[in-house]
N, CA, C and O atoms as CSV, one atom per row, in Angstrom:
chain,resi,resn,atom,element,x,y,z
A,1,UNK,N,N,93.156,23.159,133.027
A,1,UNK,CA,C,92.938,24.613,133.048
A,1,UNK,C,C,93.555,25.186,134.301
A,1,UNK,O,O,93.252,24.736,135.406
A,2,UNK,N,N,94.428,26.189,134.141
A,2,UNK,CA,C,94.981,26.983,135.225
A,2,UNK,C,C,94.218,28.247,135.425
A,2,UNK,O,O,94.087,29.054,134.504
A,3,UNK,N,N,93.738,28.426,136.552
A,3,UNK,CA,C,93.035,29.684,136.882
A,3,UNK,C,C,93.725,30.357,138.000
A,3,UNK,O,O,93.552,29.942,139.146
A,4,UNK,N,N,94.518,31.398,137.747
A,4,UNK,CA,C,95.272,31.948,138.807
A,4,UNK,C,C,94.488,32.953,139.654
A,4,UNK,O,O,94.854,33.198,140.803
A,5,UNK,N,N,93.470,33.509,139.134
A,5,UNK,CA,C,92.569,34.439,139.918
A,5,UNK,C,C,91.160,34.163,139.364
A,5,UNK,O,O,91.017,33.686,138.238
A,6,UNK,N,N,90.183,34.449,140.115
A,6,UNK,CA,C,88.769,34.272,139.667
A,6,UNK,C,C,88.565,35.082,138.457
A,6,UNK,O,O,88.952,36.251,138.441
A,7,UNK,N,N,87.961,34.524,137.401
A,7,UNK,CA,C,87.833,35.135,136.079
A,7,UNK,C,C,86.865,36.425,136.202
A,7,UNK,O,O,87.115,37.482,135.622
A,8,UNK,N,N,85.860,36.246,136.928
A,8,UNK,CA,C,84.924,37.317,136.898
A,8,UNK,C,C,84.996,38.174,138.207
A,8,UNK,O,O,84.043,38.869,138.559
A,9,UNK,N,N,86.154,38.096,138.904
A,9,UNK,CA,C,86.333,38.900,140.096
A,9,UNK,C,C,86.575,40.394,139.699
A,9,UNK,O,O,87.214,40.731,138.702
A,10,UNK,N,N,86.000,41.242,140.579
A,10,UNK,CA,C,86.257,42.657,140.242
A,10,UNK,C,C,87.701,43.024,140.526
A,10,UNK,O,O,88.318,42.595,141.501
A,11,UNK,N,N,88.205,43.853,139.604
A,11,UNK,CA,C,89.611,44.311,139.739
A,11,UNK,C,C,89.785,45.083,140.996
A,11,UNK,O,O,88.965,45.955,141.282
A,12,UNK,N,N,90.779,44.827,141.752
A,12,UNK,CA,C,91.027,45.526,143.004
A,12,UNK,C,C,91.757,46.839,142.675
A,12,UNK,O,O,91.655,47.797,143.442
A,13,UNK,N,N,92.478,46.904,141.574
A,13,UNK,CA,C,93.170,48.108,141.149
A,13,UNK,C,C,92.557,48.538,139.830
A,13,UNK,O,O,92.096,47.698,139.056
A,14,UNK,N,N,92.546,49.863,139.561
A,14,UNK,CA,C,92.060,50.381,138.365
A,14,UNK,C,C,92.658,49.797,137.119
A,14,UNK,O,O,91.935,49.642,136.136
A,15,UNK,N,N,93.900,49.469,137.088
A,15,UNK,CA,C,94.550,48.925,135.907
A,15,UNK,C,C,94.564,47.405,135.758
A,15,UNK,O,O,95.064,46.860,134.774
A,16,UNK,N,N,93.997,46.735,136.772
A,16,UNK,CA,C,93.979,45.268,136.691
A,16,UNK,C,C,92.960,44.802,135.701
A,16,UNK,O,O,91.808,45.220,135.815
A,17,UNK,N,N,93.280,43.969,134.733
A,17,UNK,CA,C,92.397,43.456,133.732
A,17,UNK,C,C,92.307,41.923,133.820
A,17,UNK,O,O,93.141,41.270,134.447
A,18,UNK,N,N,91.282,41.378,133.180
A,18,UNK,CA,C,91.174,39.876,133.033
A,18,UNK,C,C,91.577,39.573,131.689
A,18,UNK,O,O,91.036,40.108,130.721
A,19,UNK,N,N,92.578,38.671,131.583
A,19,UNK,CA,C,93.128,38.194,130.328
A,19,UNK,C,C,92.943,36.786,130.099
A,19,UNK,O,O,93.441,35.986,130.891
A,20,UNK,N,N,92.203,36.348,128.986
A,20,UNK,CA,C,92.047,35.001,128.730
A,20,UNK,C,C,93.156,34.519,127.753
A,20,UNK,O,O,93.253,35.067,126.655
A,21,UNK,N,N,93.952,33.563,128.095
A,21,UNK,CA,C,94.963,32.967,127.203
A,21,UNK,C,C,94.465,31.577,126.831
A,21,UNK,O,O,94.219,30.708,127.666
A,22,UNK,N,N,94.336,31.434,125.520
A,22,UNK,CA,C,93.994,30.121,124.951
A,22,UNK,C,C,95.265,29.546,124.259
A,22,UNK,O,O,95.625,29.877,123.129
A,23,UNK,N,N,95.897,28.661,125.047
A,23,UNK,CA,C,97.182,28.104,124.645
A,23,UNK,C,C,97.333,26.691,125.199
A,23,UNK,O,O,97.054,26.437,126.371
A,24,UNK,N,N,97.772,25.792,124.355
A,24,UNK,CA,C,97.901,24.365,124.823
A,24,UNK,C,C,99.326,24.008,125.177
A,24,UNK,O,O,99.508,22.956,125.789
A,25,UNK,N,N,100.359,24.773,124.857
A,25,UNK,CA,C,101.770,24.455,125.161
A,25,UNK,C,C,102.064,24.971,126.509
A,25,UNK,O,O,101.990,26.179,126.736
A,26,UNK,N,N,102.416,24.064,127.473
A,26,UNK,CA,C,102.689,24.436,128.831
A,26,UNK,C,C,103.862,25.396,129.017
A,26,UNK,O,O,103.837,26.255,129.900
A,27,UNK,N,N,104.897,25.244,128.175
A,27,UNK,CA,C,105.985,26.160,128.288
A,27,UNK,C,C,105.597,27.588,127.800
A,27,UNK,O,O,106.021,28.561,128.424
A,28,UNK,N,N,104.850,27.735,126.769
A,28,UNK,CA,C,104.398,29.031,126.323
A,28,UNK,C,C,103.454,29.587,127.318
A,28,UNK,O,O,103.517,30.791,127.569
A,29,UNK,N,N,102.540,28.795,127.940
A,29,UNK,CA,C,101.628,29.257,128.931
A,29,UNK,C,C,102.367,29.826,130.172
A,29,UNK,O,O,101.986,30.872,130.698
A,30,UNK,N,N,103.401,29.138,130.620
A,30,UNK,CA,C,104.145,29.591,131.715
A,30,UNK,C,C,104.784,30.984,131.451
A,30,UNK,O,O,104.685,31.897,132.271
A,31,UNK,N,N,105.415,31.099,130.321
A,31,UNK,CA,C,105.924,32.373,129.912
A,31,UNK,C,C,104.859,33.535,129.885
A,31,UNK,O,O,105.061,34.604,130.461
A,32,UNK,N,N,103.781,33.269,129.221
A,32,UNK,CA,C,102.707,34.188,129.148
A,32,UNK,C,C,102.120,34.532,130.557
A,32,UNK,O,O,101.802,35.686,130.843
A,33,UNK,N,N,101.993,33.507,131.407
A,33,UNK,CA,C,101.406,33.778,132.707
A,33,UNK,C,C,102.296,34.684,133.557
A,33,UNK,O,O,101.836,35.556,134.293
A,34,UNK,N,N,103.592,34.425,133.410
A,34,UNK,CA,C,104.557,35.245,134.136
A,34,UNK,C,C,104.505,36.734,133.685
A,34,UNK,O,O,104.573,37.636,134.520
A,35,UNK,N,N,104.389,36.966,132.419
A,35,UNK,CA,C,104.285,38.347,131.875
A,35,UNK,C,C,103.019,38.944,132.303
A,35,UNK,O,O,103.001,40.073,132.791
A,36,UNK,N,N,101.924,38.222,132.139
A,36,UNK,CA,C,100.561,38.789,132.567
A,36,UNK,C,C,100.546,39.136,133.960
A,36,UNK,O,O,100.108,40.233,134.305
A,37,UNK,N,N,101.011,38.251,134.848
A,37,UNK,CA,C,100.940,38.485,136.251
A,37,UNK,C,C,101.961,39.600,136.706
A,37,UNK,O,O,101.674,40.354,137.635
A,38,UNK,N,N,103.086,39.680,136.072
A,38,UNK,CA,C,104.080,40.772,136.370
A,38,UNK,C,C,103.400,42.137,135.988
A,38,UNK,O,O,103.679,43.156,136.620
A,39,UNK,N,N,102.544,42.146,134.992
A,39,UNK,CA,C,101.832,43.385,134.705
A,39,UNK,C,C,100.659,43.675,135.637
A,39,UNK,O,O,99.982,44.698,135.537
A,40,UNK,N,N,100.455,42.734,136.538
A,40,UNK,CA,C,99.392,43.046,137.532
A,40,UNK,C,C,97.974,42.567,137.120
A,40,UNK,O,O,96.992,42.932,137.765
A,41,UNK,N,N,97.871,41.742,136.036
A,41,UNK,CA,C,96.541,41.303,135.573
A,41,UNK,C,C,96.109,39.961,136.007
A,41,UNK,O,O,96.958,39.206,136.481
A,42,UNK,N,N,94.862,39.573,135.896
A,42,UNK,CA,C,94.327,38.232,136.213
A,42,UNK,C,C,94.510,37.425,134.926
A,42,UNK,O,O,94.282,37.882,133.806
A,43,UNK,N,N,94.914,36.265,135.166
A,43,UNK,CA,C,95.078,35.287,133.998
A,43,UNK,C,C,94.101,34.162,134.089
A,43,UNK,O,O,93.946,33.518,135.127
A,44,UNK,N,N,93.422,33.931,132.946
A,44,UNK,CA,C,92.522,32.766,132.738
A,44,UNK,C,C,93.145,31.946,131.715
A,44,UNK,O,O,93.547,32.499,130.691
A,45,UNK,N,N,93.275,30.668,131.871
A,45,UNK,CA,C,93.991,29.826,130.939
A,45,UNK,C,C,92.982,28.759,130.411
A,45,UNK,O,O,92.334,28.080,131.208
A,46,UNK,N,N,92.859,28.622,129.109
A,46,UNK,CA,C,92.162,27.597,128.411
A,46,UNK,C,C,93.080,26.853,127.426
A,46,UNK,O,O,93.826,27.488,126.681
A,47,UNK,N,N,93.029,25.513,127.420
A,47,UNK,CA,C,93.948,24.801,126.589
A,47,UNK,C,C,93.414,24.343,125.222
A,47,UNK,O,O,94.125,23.795,124.381
A,48,UNK,N,N,92.077,24.616,125.062
A,48,UNK,CA,C,91.507,24.282,123.786
A,48,UNK,C,C,90.208,25.148,123.601
A,48,UNK,O,O,89.836,25.911,124.492
A,49,UNK,N,N,89.544,25.007,122.436
A,49,UNK,CA,C,88.414,25.736,122.123
A,49,UNK,C,C,87.247,25.472,123.057
A,49,UNK,O,O,86.580,26.427,123.454
A,50,UNK,N,N,86.961,24.232,123.430
A,50,UNK,CA,C,85.854,23.929,124.295
A,50,UNK,C,C,86.007,24.652,125.616
A,50,UNK,O,O,85.034,25.248,126.078
A,51,UNK,N,N,87.178,24.638,126.258
A,51,UNK,CA,C,87.438,25.299,127.478
A,51,UNK,C,C,87.320,26.767,127.300
A,51,UNK,O,O,86.772,27.444,128.170
A,52,UNK,N,N,87.804,27.296,126.224
A,52,UNK,CA,C,87.695,28.781,125.995
A,52,UNK,C,C,86.274,29.192,125.866
A,52,UNK,O,O,85.885,30.208,126.442
A,53,UNK,N,N,85.433,28.430,125.108
A,53,UNK,CA,C,83.990,28.802,124.983
A,53,UNK,C,C,83.317,28.712,126.353
A,53,UNK,O,O,82.411,29.497,126.632
A,54,UNK,N,N,83.705,27.841,127.160
A,54,UNK,CA,C,83.112,27.722,128.527
A,54,UNK,C,C,83.417,28.942,129.370
A,54,UNK,O,O,82.567,29.468,130.089
A,55,UNK,N,N,84.713,29.388,129.248
A,55,UNK,CA,C,85.110,30.541,129.973
A,55,UNK,C,C,84.388,31.782,129.500
A,55,UNK,O,O,83.948,32.614,130.294
A,56,UNK,N,N,84.276,31.885,128.191
A,56,UNK,CA,C,83.557,33.053,127.595
A,56,UNK,C,C,82.109,33.159,127.951
A,56,UNK,O,O,81.547,34.254,127.961
A,57,UNK,N,N,81.494,32.044,128.243
A,57,UNK,CA,C,80.013,32.032,128.658
A,57,UNK,C,C,79.902,32.773,129.914
A,57,UNK,O,O,78.902,33.456,130.136
A,58,UNK,N,N,80.950,32.673,130.825
A,58,UNK,CA,C,80.786,33.182,132.121
A,58,UNK,C,C,81.161,34.724,132.258
A,58,UNK,O,O,80.731,35.405,133.189
A,59,UNK,N,N,81.940,35.188,131.330
A,59,UNK,CA,C,82.375,36.622,131.441
A,59,UNK,C,C,83.007,37.131,130.139
A,59,UNK,O,O,83.326,36.366,129.229
A,60,UNK,N,N,83.163,38.377,130.098
A,60,UNK,CA,C,83.840,38.987,128.965
A,60,UNK,C,C,85.317,39.489,129.404
A,60,UNK,O,O,85.461,40.398,130.222
A,61,UNK,N,N,86.320,38.867,128.834
A,61,UNK,CA,C,87.669,39.328,129.186
A,61,UNK,C,C,88.032,40.647,128.648
A,61,UNK,O,O,87.362,41.143,127.742
A,62,UNK,N,N,89.071,41.255,129.161
A,62,UNK,CA,C,89.502,42.525,128.672
A,62,UNK,C,C,90.398,42.322,127.389
A,62,UNK,O,O,90.464,43.178,126.507
A,63,UNK,N,N,91.024,41.227,127.354
A,63,UNK,CA,C,91.960,40.839,126.244
A,63,UNK,C,C,92.040,39.341,126.113
A,63,UNK,O,O,91.980,38.603,127.096
A,64,UNK,N,N,92.179,38.907,124.875
A,64,UNK,CA,C,92.393,37.444,124.610
A,64,UNK,C,C,93.653,37.253,123.864
A,64,UNK,O,O,93.907,37.862,122.825
A,65,UNK,N,N,94.475,36.347,124.450
A,65,UNK,CA,C,95.707,35.894,123.712
A,65,UNK,C,C,95.421,34.558,123.204
A,65,UNK,O,O,95.175,33.649,123.996
A,66,UNK,N,N,95.435,34.362,121.895
A,66,UNK,CA,C,95.000,33.212,121.232
A,66,UNK,C,C,95.970,32.426,120.358
A,66,UNK,O,O,96.372,32.893,119.292
A,67,UNK,N,N,96.320,31.311,120.782
A,67,UNK,CA,C,97.237,30.420,119.979
A,67,UNK,C,C,96.386,30.004,118.694
A,67,UNK,O,O,95.189,29.733,118.782
A,68,UNK,N,N,97.033,29.978,117.599
A,68,UNK,CA,C,96.384,29.662,116.328
A,68,UNK,C,C,96.317,28.070,116.227
A,68,UNK,O,O,95.290,27.529,115.818
A,69,UNK,N,N,97.337,27.403,116.576
A,69,UNK,CA,C,97.358,25.950,116.382
A,69,UNK,C,C,97.033,25.214,117.701
A,69,UNK,O,O,97.895,24.891,118.518
A,70,UNK,N,N,95.747,24.985,117.832
A,70,UNK,CA,C,95.236,24.304,118.967
A,70,UNK,C,C,94.722,22.902,118.700
A,70,UNK,O,O,94.402,22.600,117.550
A,71,UNK,N,N,94.624,22.024,119.698
A,71,UNK,CA,C,93.978,20.767,119.365
A,71,UNK,C,C,92.434,20.969,119.110
A,71,UNK,O,O,91.827,21.872,119.685
A,72,UNK,N,N,91.866,20.177,118.306
A,72,UNK,CA,C,90.391,20.399,117.995
A,72,UNK,C,C,90.147,21.600,117.114
A,72,UNK,O,O,90.680,21.689,116.008
A,73,UNK,N,N,89.389,22.471,117.576
A,73,UNK,CA,C,89.096,23.646,116.791
A,73,UNK,C,C,90.218,24.610,116.613
A,73,UNK,O,O,90.862,24.978,117.596
A,74,UNK,N,N,90.491,25.042,115.407
A,74,UNK,CA,C,91.558,25.966,115.100
A,74,UNK,C,C,91.360,27.336,115.766
A,74,UNK,O,O,90.228,27.799,115.913
A,75,UNK,N,N,92.499,28.001,116.180
A,75,UNK,CA,C,92.425,29.292,116.785
A,75,UNK,C,C,91.788,30.361,115.924
A,75,UNK,O,O,91.183,31.292,116.455
A,76,UNK,N,N,91.904,30.259,114.644
A,76,UNK,CA,C,91.339,31.312,113.742
A,76,UNK,C,C,89.814,31.025,113.664
A,76,UNK,O,O,89.072,31.994,113.507
A,77,UNK,N,N,89.302,29.832,113.755
A,77,UNK,CA,C,87.920,29.610,113.907
A,77,UNK,C,C,87.330,30.160,115.180
A,77,UNK,O,O,86.202,30.653,115.213
A,78,UNK,N,N,88.093,30.066,116.188
A,78,UNK,CA,C,87.678,30.593,117.526
A,78,UNK,C,C,87.627,32.040,117.408
A,78,UNK,O,O,86.653,32.632,117.872
A,79,UNK,N,N,88.578,32.682,116.834
A,79,UNK,CA,C,88.587,34.185,116.617
A,79,UNK,C,C,87.319,34.566,115.785
A,79,UNK,O,O,86.641,35.527,116.147
A,80,UNK,N,N,86.991,33.855,114.704
A,80,UNK,CA,C,85.759,34.138,113.947
A,80,UNK,C,C,84.473,34.060,114.855
A,80,UNK,O,O,83.616,34.942,114.890
A,81,UNK,N,N,84.449,32.984,115.525
A,81,UNK,CA,C,83.251,32.756,116.439
A,81,UNK,C,C,83.099,33.909,117.416
A,81,UNK,O,O,82.008,34.438,117.626
A,82,UNK,N,N,84.240,34.286,118.012
A,82,UNK,CA,C,84.101,35.339,118.978
A,82,UNK,C,C,83.719,36.724,118.297
A,82,UNK,O,O,82.952,37.501,118.867
A,83,UNK,N,N,84.239,36.984,117.154
A,83,UNK,CA,C,83.758,38.218,116.415
A,83,UNK,C,C,82.347,38.123,115.973
A,83,UNK,O,O,81.783,39.177,115.680
A,84,UNK,N,N,81.701,37.007,115.885
A,84,UNK,CA,C,80.345,36.882,115.544
A,84,UNK,C,C,79.361,37.179,116.709
A,84,UNK,O,O,78.147,37.237,116.514
A,85,UNK,N,N,79.911,37.358,117.885
A,85,UNK,CA,C,79.135,37.696,119.102
A,85,UNK,C,C,79.312,39.161,119.381
A,85,UNK,O,O,80.426,39.600,119.667
A,86,UNK,N,N,78.209,39.966,119.304
A,86,UNK,CA,C,78.316,41.405,119.548
A,86,UNK,C,C,78.904,41.798,120.860
A,86,UNK,O,O,79.549,42.842,120.966
A,87,UNK,N,N,78.688,40.945,121.919
A,87,UNK,CA,C,79.182,41.317,123.244
A,87,UNK,C,C,80.736,41.308,123.335
A,87,UNK,O,O,81.308,41.834,124.290
A,88,UNK,N,N,81.413,40.692,122.312
A,88,UNK,CA,C,82.824,40.612,122.348
A,88,UNK,C,C,83.506,41.547,121.291
A,88,UNK,O,O,84.723,41.528,121.107
A,89,UNK,N,N,82.697,42.316,120.649
A,89,UNK,CA,C,83.265,43.104,119.584
A,89,UNK,C,C,84.354,44.139,120.010
A,89,UNK,O,O,85.209,44.523,119.211
A,90,UNK,N,N,84.294,44.537,121.191
A,90,UNK,CA,C,85.335,45.478,121.734
A,90,UNK,C,C,86.600,44.828,122.368
A,90,UNK,O,O,87.594,45.460,122.727
A,91,UNK,N,N,86.436,43.530,122.453
A,91,UNK,CA,C,87.567,42.775,123.197
A,91,UNK,C,C,88.658,42.519,122.159
A,91,UNK,O,O,88.412,41.916,121.115
A,92,UNK,N,N,89.898,43.001,122.476
A,92,UNK,CA,C,90.959,42.802,121.536
A,92,UNK,C,C,91.441,41.345,121.542
A,92,UNK,O,O,91.425,40.717,122.601
A,93,UNK,N,N,91.856,40.801,120.442
A,93,UNK,CA,C,92.440,39.488,120.344
A,93,UNK,C,C,93.778,39.624,119.728
A,93,UNK,O,O,93.928,40.249,118.678
A,94,UNK,N,N,94.760,39.050,120.360
A,94,UNK,CA,C,96.126,38.948,119.832
A,94,UNK,C,C,96.393,37.484,119.491
A,94,UNK,O,O,96.351,36.627,120.374
A,95,UNK,N,N,96.673,37.183,118.189
A,95,UNK,CA,C,97.052,35.887,117.793
A,95,UNK,C,C,98.542,35.700,118.210
A,95,UNK,O,O,99.423,36.527,117.974
A,96,UNK,N,N,98.715,34.545,118.842
A,96,UNK,CA,C,100.107,34.165,119.306
A,96,UNK,C,C,100.386,32.818,118.519
A,96,UNK,O,O,99.767,31.789,118.790
A,97,UNK,N,N,101.282,32.878,117.601
A,97,UNK,CA,C,101.439,31.691,116.742
A,97,UNK,C,C,102.771,31.488,116.237
A,97,UNK,O,O,103.545,32.437,116.102
A,98,UNK,N,N,103.105,30.215,115.930
A,98,UNK,CA,C,104.342,29.791,115.279
A,98,UNK,C,C,104.172,29.845,113.758
A,98,UNK,O,O,105.114,29.545,113.024
A,99,UNK,N,N,103.014,30.215,113.288
A,99,UNK,CA,C,102.790,30.412,111.828
A,99,UNK,C,C,103.350,31.706,111.445
A,99,UNK,O,O,102.746,32.752,111.682
A,100,UNK,N,N,104.564,31.668,110.819
A,100,UNK,CA,C,105.277,32.943,110.423
A,100,UNK,C,C,105.579,33.036,108.941
A,100,UNK,O,O,106.493,33.748,108.524
A,101,UNK,N,N,104.791,32.299,108.139
A,101,UNK,CA,C,105.013,32.368,106.716
A,101,UNK,C,C,104.312,33.595,106.112
A,101,UNK,O,O,103.478,34.208,106.777
A,102,UNK,N,N,104.632,33.955,104.882
A,102,UNK,CA,C,104.026,35.082,104.224
A,102,UNK,C,C,102.512,34.852,104.194
A,102,UNK,O,O,102.011,33.802,103.792
A,103,UNK,N,N,101.853,35.847,104.623
A,103,UNK,CA,C,100.327,35.725,104.689
A,103,UNK,C,C,99.727,35.271,105.847
A,103,UNK,O,O,98.507,35.390,105.963
A,104,UNK,N,N,100.492,34.690,106.860
A,104,UNK,CA,C,99.947,34.234,108.124
A,104,UNK,C,C,99.402,35.382,108.931
A,104,UNK,O,O,98.304,35.233,109.468
A,105,UNK,N,N,100.055,36.503,109.069
A,105,UNK,CA,C,99.614,37.601,109.814
A,105,UNK,C,C,98.302,38.125,109.220
A,105,UNK,O,O,97.381,38.451,109.969
A,106,UNK,N,N,98.200,38.210,107.883
A,106,UNK,CA,C,96.971,38.721,107.255
A,106,UNK,C,C,95.860,37.795,107.560
A,106,UNK,O,O,94.763,38.271,107.853
A,107,UNK,N,N,96.046,36.482,107.517
A,107,UNK,CA,C,95.014,35.429,107.825
A,107,UNK,C,C,94.478,35.731,109.272
A,107,UNK,O,O,93.270,35.752,109.511
A,108,UNK,N,N,95.401,35.953,110.183
A,108,UNK,CA,C,94.914,36.239,111.580
A,108,UNK,C,C,94.024,37.475,111.690
A,108,UNK,O,O,92.994,37.478,112.364
A,109,UNK,N,N,94.475,38.540,110.986
A,109,UNK,CA,C,93.726,39.772,110.957
A,109,UNK,C,C,92.389,39.550,110.313
A,109,UNK,O,O,91.376,40.003,110.846
A,110,UNK,N,N,92.341,38.900,109.238
A,110,UNK,CA,C,91.082,38.615,108.554
A,110,UNK,C,C,90.081,37.767,109.319
A,110,UNK,O,O,88.868,37.847,109.125
A,111,UNK,N,N,90.677,36.908,110.241
A,111,UNK,CA,C,89.805,36.044,111.107
A,111,UNK,C,C,89.247,36.885,112.281
A,111,UNK,O,O,88.342,36.418,112.972
A,112,UNK,N,N,89.750,38.085,112.519
A,112,UNK,CA,C,89.195,38.945,113.530
A,112,UNK,C,C,90.153,39.313,114.611
A,112,UNK,O,O,89.779,40.035,115.535
A,113,UNK,N,N,91.409,38.839,114.541
A,113,UNK,CA,C,92.440,39.226,115.554
A,113,UNK,C,C,92.796,40.769,115.167
A,113,UNK,O,O,92.747,41.274,114.045
A,114,UNK,N,N,93.157,41.366,116.366
A,114,UNK,CA,C,93.607,42.798,116.190
A,114,UNK,C,C,94.975,42.925,115.852
A,114,UNK,O,O,95.376,43.905,115.225
A,115,UNK,N,N,95.794,41.921,116.253
A,115,UNK,CA,C,97.209,41.902,116.008
A,115,UNK,C,C,97.798,40.485,116.163
A,115,UNK,O,O,97.097,39.520,116.467
A,116,UNK,N,N,99.055,40.418,115.951
A,116,UNK,CA,C,99.728,39.078,115.750
A,116,UNK,C,C,101.050,39.158,116.423
A,116,UNK,O,O,101.756,40.159,116.304
A,117,UNK,N,N,101.410,38.095,117.149
A,117,UNK,CA,C,102.736,37.900,117.750
A,117,UNK,C,C,103.321,36.588,117.334
A,117,UNK,O,O,102.686,35.561,117.574
A,118,UNK,N,N,104.473,36.537,116.733
A,118,UNK,CA,C,105.079,35.328,116.324
A,118,UNK,C,C,105.728,34.564,117.445
A,118,UNK,O,O,106.177,35.196,118.401
A,119,UNK,N,N,105.814,33.260,117.401
A,119,UNK,CA,C,106.578,32.498,118.427
A,119,UNK,C,C,107.860,32.086,117.756
A,119,UNK,O,O,107.856,31.807,116.557
A,120,UNK,N,N,109.004,32.035,118.510
A,120,UNK,CA,C,108.959,32.183,119.972
A,120,UNK,C,C,108.736,33.592,120.385
A,120,UNK,O,O,109.198,34.537,119.745
A,121,UNK,N,N,107.980,33.731,121.524
A,121,UNK,CA,C,107.591,35.058,121.931
A,121,UNK,C,C,108.725,35.948,122.371
A,121,UNK,O,O,109.694,35.482,122.970
A,122,UNK,N,N,108.617,37.147,122.094
A,122,UNK,CA,C,109.531,38.224,122.610
A,122,UNK,C,C,108.747,38.843,123.737
A,122,UNK,O,O,107.670,39.393,123.504
A,123,UNK,N,N,109.271,38.769,125.001
A,123,UNK,CA,C,108.608,39.262,126.120
A,123,UNK,C,C,108.310,40.706,125.964
A,123,UNK,O,O,107.198,41.136,126.270
A,124,UNK,N,N,109.290,41.516,125.481
A,124,UNK,CA,C,109.068,42.974,125.308
A,124,UNK,C,C,107.931,43.210,124.376
A,124,UNK,O,O,107.096,44.070,124.657
A,125,UNK,N,N,107.838,42.475,123.238
A,125,UNK,CA,C,106.776,42.704,122.292
A,125,UNK,C,C,105.416,42.320,122.919
A,125,UNK,O,O,104.414,43.012,122.735
A,126,UNK,N,N,105.415,41.252,123.628
A,126,UNK,CA,C,104.102,40.853,124.328
A,126,UNK,C,C,103.654,41.939,125.306
A,126,UNK,O,O,102.499,42.364,125.284
A,127,UNK,N,N,104.587,42.391,126.174
A,127,UNK,CA,C,104.269,43.527,127.057
A,127,UNK,C,C,103.718,44.732,126.394
A,127,UNK,O,O,102.678,45.265,126.778
A,128,UNK,N,N,104.466,45.181,125.336
A,128,UNK,CA,C,104.098,46.392,124.649
A,128,UNK,C,C,102.763,46.291,124.026
A,128,UNK,O,O,101.962,47.225,124.073
A,129,UNK,N,N,102.506,45.125,123.423
A,129,UNK,CA,C,101.196,44.976,122.686
A,129,UNK,C,C,100.059,44.869,123.716
A,129,UNK,O,O,98.992,45.448,123.516
A,130,UNK,N,N,100.282,44.133,124.813
A,130,UNK,CA,C,99.255,44.038,125.866
A,130,UNK,C,C,98.925,45.484,126.376
A,130,UNK,O,O,97.756,45.861,126.460
A,131,UNK,N,N,99.912,46.228,126.691
A,131,UNK,CA,C,99.719,47.620,127.149
A,131,UNK,C,C,98.811,48.474,126.113
A,131,UNK,O,O,97.858,49.168,126.467
A,132,UNK,N,N,99.231,48.322,124.847
A,132,UNK,CA,C,98.559,49.026,123.771
A,132,UNK,C,C,97.057,48.646,123.772
A,132,UNK,O,O,96.203,49.533,123.759
A,133,UNK,N,N,96.746,47.388,123.788
A,133,UNK,CA,C,95.495,46.852,123.654
A,133,UNK,C,C,94.562,47.088,124.942
A,133,UNK,O,O,93.337,47.159,124.844
A,134,UNK,N,N,95.206,47.195,126.074
A,134,UNK,CA,C,94.452,47.378,127.253
A,134,UNK,C,C,94.366,48.860,127.562
A,134,UNK,O,O,93.750,49.250,128.554
């Protein structure tokens, strides 16, 4: 797990947010971390469902970036679990996935994700969607 800033630290600037990224691919995580940090936000990284659940026990992030294809528990199951907890109902979830077949976006939305970004990631799309969600 890469924790670039303390997850439950108070934001020092009004626009600084805590973003939980659940991603097992190091290359994708590096790209996401650079975008998140360039936007001035705190990044929390989980590589699997167990780590993500442990992070979520400690605090409520402002946004979740969720890979769908994770080792162990599937990202869509994680989204459903998050949505079953009332304290997370306002937290936006963006599915970040290589699943780009017909119906994949709809499956992500049905599982509780607010939106969907296909891989390979377009940095401009990621920035735009993060800004909209935050």
